[in-house]
Steps between C-alpha positions, in 0.01 A plus 500: 500500500794502260490569130514183292589667170811687405443874480715806450570747780356844444677705767858630484554425869293281730217655697568509875284528808544433871302267726546339837611138528148404610354629171713280272322249282567126491711528182715772655549296819591193296756700299654643817518175694567242230686692230690768693511326841399819679287511813172673414512740797848616391433546128627808318370443149328232297403484135123501476381400154708587198517878517471571871727498805353508849699672776468466875328817623669468841850559358702795617594724207222352286496797264877480438480123450222547246701765313806273492293215356362733230853612408624141494217392271564792264871419477642347187765305689510359852556810720732372774512825700121518518485136605762566769290788632190280487685231703599764757136603542364145504716186504722302264235232427256766385770648282543161330124477451500846340785394269296199388197719439718743302631221277150358454369847413773560244406170336135611489601832342717314246202282406281809464751667267534184290122485476486861381771435241321187379169687466676774307656245266164332444346837417784567259461155341129563450569835338740329258231241426731223621221345706287476185781318320553271798130409514511424129790259555385304806585163348866591440526641852358177643746299292793716617388450860467123452852479354644685798286300742653180363196331344712356219797393713558129564509564875228697679646847553199712601703821483227762534757781520659410166158474338410845631835639380441360150154660485643827633778502240244462224295789639816707534593424140155613386543822697841572351366433151208737561734768631728465195201534267388816678851648487533401134168670412584822687848510343359499146213741574747784559 
């Protein structure tokens, strides 16, 4: 069963475990055969769920392969030498699959970091009482969104992004004003 909602990864590198080809689930088999075009009996690795990679327990040098995958996933940039070594131990197709998993994982980590930054900013906005000011001004925010969305244009625009940007700019302006007031008060208290 796959997850229907968007969630944030919790691990720094994917969890890994080894199984035989006979123990793979239907989703894993589908991914191998239909996505990666790999014969199930010859699989090296397959992404199982969002934060897990399944390895073939019958591989020679399984421990070294697992260590290479961990190092690859910890890398900031695509580590070509590690991928070359991985290809030597396995095969070139599996190396390409690992590269894809690496890029997918980096995207997941990027989303996680953006989420953390956004939560931090929301916490900061609440401490500055910006959210209170925003709640007090819901009508103006709705109007700013509608203007950006294109409600008043002669042609139907339906530009959700521009509406969201207008509402964001208003919230940002409120935050900057709050920050200036705080700085102004602390400047004259000294």
